[in-house]
C-alpha positions in Angstrom: 28.1 -125.5 -116.7 24.4 -126.4 -116.4 21.7 -124.0 -117.5 18.9 -123.1 -115.2 15.6 -124.4 -116.5 13.8 -121.0 -116.2 14.7 -117.7 -117.7 15.5 -114.7 -115.5 13.1 -111.8 -115.0 13.1 -109.7 -118.2 11.4 -106.7 -116.8 14.1 -104.1 -117.5 13.2 -101.7 -114.7 12.0 -104.1 -112.1 13.7 -104.5 -108.7 14.5 -108.1 -109.7 16.1 -107.0 -112.9 18.3 -104.5 -111.1 19.3 -107.2 -108.6 20.2 -109.6 -111.4 22.3 -106.9 -113.1 24.1 -106.4 -109.8 24.7 -110.1 -109.6 26.1 -110.3 -113.1 28.5 -107.5 -112.2 29.6 -109.4 -109.2 30.1 -112.5 -111.3 32.2 -110.5 -113.8 34.3 -109.1 -111.0 34.9 -112.6 -109.7 36.3 -113.7 -113.0 33.1 -115.2 -114.3 32.2 -117.2 -111.1 30.5 -116.4 -107.9 30.4 -118.8 -104.9 26.9 -119.8 -104.1 27.0 -118.4 -100.5 27.8 -115.0 -102.0 25.0 -115.4 -104.6 22.5 -116.4 -101.9 23.5 -113.5 -99.7 23.0 -111.0 -102.5 19.7 -112.6 -103.6 18.3 -112.3 -100.1 20.0 -109.3 -98.5 21.4 -106.9 -101.2 20.5 -103.5 -99.9 17.2 -102.3 -101.4 17.1 -105.2 -103.9 17.3 -108.5 -102.1 14.2 -110.6 -101.3 14.2 -109.5 -97.6 15.5 -105.9 -98.1 13.3 -104.6 -100.9 10.2 -102.5 -100.4 6.9 -104.3 -101.2 3.6 -103.0 -102.4 0.8 -102.3 -100.0 0.6 -104.7 -97.1 2.4 -107.5 -98.9 5.0 -109.4 -96.9 7.0 -112.6 -97.3 5.1 -114.3 -94.5 1.4 -114.9 -94.3 -1.3 -117.6 -94.2 -2.3 -117.6 -97.8 -0.8 -116.9 -101.2 -3.7 -114.6 -101.9 -2.4 -112.1 -99.4 0.9 -111.8 -101.4 2.9 -114.0 -99.0 5.3 -116.8 -99.9 5.4 -118.9 -96.7 4.0 -119.1 -93.2 5.9 -119.2 -90.0 4.7 -120.5 -86.6 3.9 -117.2 -85.0 1.8 -116.2 -88.0 0.0 -119.6 -87.8 -1.0 -119.4 -84.1 -0.4 -117.0 -81.2 -0.2 -120.0 -79.0 3.3 -120.6 -80.4 4.6 -117.4 -78.8 2.6 -118.0 -75.6 4.1 -121.4 -75.1 7.6 -120.2 -75.9 7.2 -117.4 -73.4 7.1 -120.0 -70.6 10.6 -121.1 -71.6 11.8 -117.6 -72.0 10.4 -116.6 -68.5 12.2 -119.6 -66.9 15.5 -118.8 -68.7 15.3 -115.1 -67.7 14.9 -116.1 -64.0 17.5 -118.9 -64.2 20.2 -116.7 -65.8 19.5 -113.6 -63.8 18.9 -111.5 -67.0 16.2 -109.0 -67.8 16.5 -108.6 -71.6 15.3 -110.6 -74.6 17.1 -110.4 -77.9 15.3 -111.6 -81.1 17.0 -112.2 -84.4 15.1 -111.6 -87.6 11.7 -110.7 -86.1 9.8 -111.0 -89.4 6.4 -109.3 -89.0 6.9 -108.7 -85.3 4.3 -111.4 -84.4 6.5 -113.4 -82.2 7.8 -110.3 -80.4 4.2 -109.2 -79.7 3.2 -112.7 -78.5 6.2 -113.0 -76.2 5.9 -109.5 -74.7 2.2 -109.9 -74.0 2.6 -113.4 -72.5 5.6 -112.4 -70.4 3.8 -109.3 -69.0 0.8 -111.5 -68.2 2.9 -113.6 -65.8 4.9 -110.8 -64.3 8.0 -111.6 -66.2 8.2 -108.7 -68.7 11.8 -108.0 -69.6 13.3 -104.6 -69.0 14.2 -104.4 -72.7 13.3 -106.4 -75.8 15.8 -105.8 -78.6 15.5 -106.9 -82.2 18.4 -107.4 -84.6 16.9 -106.7 -88.0 18.9 -106.3 -91.2 15.9 -105.4 -93.4 14.7 -101.8 -93.3 11.4 -102.8 -94.8 10.7 -105.4 -92.2 11.9 -103.2 -89.4 9.3 -100.6 -90.4 6.6 -103.3 -90.2 7.8 -104.4 -86.8 7.9 -100.8 -85.5 4.3 -100.2 -86.5 3.1 -103.5 -84.9 5.1 -103.0 -81.7 4.6 -99.3 -81.2 2.3 -99.8 -78.2 5.3 -101.2 -76.2 7.1 -97.9 -76.5 10.8 -97.7 -75.6 10.8 -101.2 -74.1 11.4 -102.4 -77.7 14.6 -101.3 -79.5 16.2 -102.2 -82.8 19.8 -103.0 -83.6 21.6 -103.3 -86.9 24.0 -105.9 -85.6 24.8 -108.2 -82.6 26.0 -106.1 -79.7 29.6 -106.7 -78.5 28.5 -107.8 -75.0 25.3 -109.6 -74.4 23.4 -110.6 -71.2 20.0 -111.8 -72.4 17.8 -114.6 -73.5 18.2 -114.9 -77.2 15.4 -116.2 -79.5 15.6 -117.0 -83.2 12.7 -118.5 -85.1 13.6 -119.6 -88.7 16.8 -117.6 -88.7 19.5 -120.1 -89.3 17.9 -121.5 -92.4 18.1 -118.1 -94.1 21.9 -117.8 -93.7 23.8 -118.4 -96.9 25.4 -121.8 -97.5 28.2 -123.1 -99.6 27.3 -125.8 -102.1 29.3 -128.9 -102.8 28.9 -131.3 -105.7 30.3 -134.9 -106.0 31.0 -136.0 -109.5 31.8 -139.6 -108.5 35.6 -138.9 -108.1 36.0 -135.6 -106.4 34.2 -132.8 -104.6 33.7 -129.5 -106.4 32.4 -126.2 -105.0 29.3 -125.2 -106.9 29.0 -121.6 -107.8 27.1 -119.4 -110.3 28.0 -118.0 -113.7 26.1 -115.7 -116.0 24.2 -117.6 -118.7 24.7 -116.6 -122.4 23.1 -113.3 -123.6 22.1 -112.1 -120.2 19.4 -114.8 -120.1 19.9 -115.6 -116.5 22.3 -117.7 -114.5 23.9 -121.1 -114.7 25.7 -123.5 -112.3 29.4 -123.8 -112.6 31.7 -126.1 -110.5 35.3 -125.7 -109.4 37.6 -128.1 -107.7 37.8 -127.7 -103.9 39.4 -129.2 -100.8 36.1 -128.7 -99.0 34.1 -131.8 -98.2 31.1 -132.7 -96.0 31.7 -133.6 -92.3 30.4 -137.2 -92.9 32.5 -139.7 -94.9 29.8 -141.0 -97.2 29.7 -143.2 -99.4 28.3 -140.7 -101.9 26.3 -141.2 -105.0 27.7 -139.6 -108.1 25.8 -136.4 -108.7 25.2 -135.7 -105.0 24.8 -132.0 -104.1 24.9 -130.8 -100.5 25.5 -127.7 -98.3 28.0 -126.4 -95.8 26.4 -124.0 -93.3 29.6 -122.1 -92.5 27.9 -118.7 -92.1 25.4 -120.1 -89.6 28.3 -121.7 -87.6 30.2 -118.4 -87.6 27.1 -116.7 -86.3 26.8 -119.2 -83.5 30.5 -118.8 -82.5 30.1 -115.0 -82.5 27.0 -115.2 -80.4 28.8 -117.6 -77.9 31.8 -115.2 -77.6 29.5 -112.2 -76.8 26.9 -113.9 -74.6 28.4 -113.3 -71.2 25.2 -114.4 -69.3 22.0 -115.8 -70.6 20.6 -118.5 -72.9 19.6 -118.9 -76.5 16.8 -120.9 -78.2 16.7 -121.5 -82.0 13.7 -123.0 -83.7 14.1 -124.2 -87.3 13.7 -127.0 -89.8 16.6 -129.4 -89.9 18.3 -132.6 -88.9 21.1 -134.0 -86.8 24.3 -134.5 -88.9 24.0 -138.2 -89.6 20.5 -137.5 -91.2 21.5 -134.3 -92.9 24.4 -135.9 -94.8 22.7 -139.3 -95.3 23.8 -140.8 -98.7 20.1 -141.0 -99.8 19.7 -137.2 -99.4 21.6 -136.8 -102.6 19.9 -133.6 -103.7 20.7 -131.7 -100.5 18.2 -129.5 -98.7 18.3 -126.2 -100.7 14.8 -125.0 -101.3 13.0 -121.9 -102.5 9.5 -120.6 -101.6 7.1 -118.4 -103.5 3.4 -118.1 -103.3 3.3 -120.9 -100.7 4.9 -123.3 -103.3 8.3 -124.8 -103.0 10.9 -125.4 -105.8 14.6 -126.3 -105.9 15.8 -123.8 -108.5 17.5 -120.8 -106.8 18.7 -119.5 -110.2 15.2 -118.7 -111.4 13.2 -115.6 -110.4 16.1 -114.4 -108.3 15.0 -111.8 -105.8 11.4 -112.8 -106.1 11.5 -115.8 -103.8 13.0 -117.0 -100.6 16.1 -119.3 -100.6 16.7 -121.6 -97.6 18.6 -124.6 -96.5 17.8 -127.0 -93.6 19.9 -126.6 -90.4 22.6 -129.1 -89.4 21.8 -129.1 -85.7 24.8 -131.2 -84.8 27.2 -128.6 -86.3 25.3 -125.8 -84.4 25.6 -127.7 -81.1 29.3 -128.5 -81.6 30.1 -124.9 -82.6 28.4 -123.6 -79.5 30.1 -126.1 -77.2 33.5 -125.3 -78.7 32.9 -121.7 -78.0 32.0 -122.3 -74.4 28.3 -122.7 -74.3 26.3 -125.5 -72.7 23.7 -127.4 -74.8 20.5 -127.3 -72.7 18.7 -129.7 -75.0 17.6 -130.6 -78.5 14.1 -131.9 -79.5 11.3 -131.6 -82.0 9.1 -128.5 -82.0 6.1 -130.6 -81.0 7.8 -132.0 -77.9 9.2 -128.6 -77.0 5.8 -126.9 -77.2 4.1 -129.6 -75.3 6.7 -129.4 -72.6 6.0 -125.6 -72.5 2.3 -126.2 -71.9 0.7 -125.7 -75.3 -1.8 -128.4 -74.7 -3.2 -126.5 -71.7 -3.3 -123.3 -73.8 -5.2 -125.2 -76.6 -7.8 -126.5 -74.1 -8.6 -122.9 -73.2 -8.7 -121.6 -76.8 -11.5 -121.5 -79.3 -11.8 -124.2 -81.9 -10.2 -122.3 -84.8 -7.2 -121.5 -82.6 -6.9 -125.1 -81.6 -7.0 -126.2 -85.2 -4.3 -123.8 -86.2 -2.1 -124.7 -83.2 -2.5 -128.4 -84.1 -0.4 -127.7 -87.3 2.5 -126.7 -85.0 2.4 -130.2 -83.4 1.4 -132.6 -86.2 4.2 -134.8 -87.6 3.1 -134.2 -91.2 3.1 -130.4 -90.6 5.7 -128.6 -88.5 5.8 -130.8 -85.4 8.6 -133.1 -86.5 10.5 -131.4 -89.2 11.1 -128.3 -87.0 13.5 -128.8 -84.1 14.6 -126.6 -81.2 18.1 -126.4 -79.7 18.8 -124.6 -76.4 22.1 -123.1 -75.4 23.3 -121.3 -72.3 26.3 -119.7 -70.7 27.0 -121.5 -67.5 25.3 -124.6 -65.9 22.3 -126.4 -67.2 19.2 -125.1 -65.4 16.8 -127.9 -66.5 15.2 -126.0 -69.4 11.4 -126.6 -69.4 11.2 -127.2 -73.1 13.5 -130.3 -72.9 12.0 -131.8 -69.8 10.7 -134.8 -71.8 11.9 -136.1 -75.2 15.3 -134.5 -75.2 17.3 -135.9 -78.2 20.7 -134.4 -77.4 22.1 -137.9 -77.5 21.2 -138.1 -81.2 23.2 -135.1 -82.3 
């Protein structure tokens, strides 16, 4: 058992304190141990208490440009409207190629991407009949509804994925927020890393148990290596594939192909937390007050989709995808501040290289615009 290096929130009546009491109850019910994927799910999504599901004061939201506005991180649509305008060109092509008239977005955040897509699609005469949003957070749904009210009944909200789907699906920074299992290599065997309650209700501690689970790559592994298994994200992709009768899907997120994800030198894994636009690697501290994420294994995502009957349209960096979709031309017509903000979407040291895009479809490859040049599918 290894103690977290920071104490838990001691404000007895705070939302975080109530979440932590709920977590300790779950640990006790589990015999003193909770798998990390369950811990992460509760920390982020426990109704009314989790990081994404709690009510926030005033206009504070998880996403924004600056820590001063109460946000913890920035996403591409918040950074520049040119992100959604470029992506709209790919969505318009996919709608026409698949003969669908609906867009479905997962985890729409502030609603910024939905607004950008709807405006851009309407401007080129490709407005979808319906734009549906699957949103688990009531607090975020309320923000989206206020922002998108001008679109009226064209925008609808769902609590879960519909059983039959004919649409173009979009997910920006969705897969990274899905709970992961943790594995730890002690030099001789793999253990599943879970969470136990620390002494005297002072927080949480790591606790390992033997397991038959192991990474998809053979190693060799350095003693002390910790890594993740994205089983929930893969289950989501398989479910999406089963229900997508006609259409395509595009997921944008930070991550790697499998041989990079499980490289022996990545001995600390990819688990990361975000608060106040600062990152740390301790998910056991300040539980409920910060985001918890893991990078995406894009090879596993592509294989899960293929095994479930989808076609991989392409895989490339966010920079190359946006350039293929015409963001350079959009930047030329934009004011200097907008160009500067959009540059962060493309720069290698910002979001351009770390973020990737994978495209999936039911049926034949239709030559997706976003992968016209620089497709890296052969590297998956």
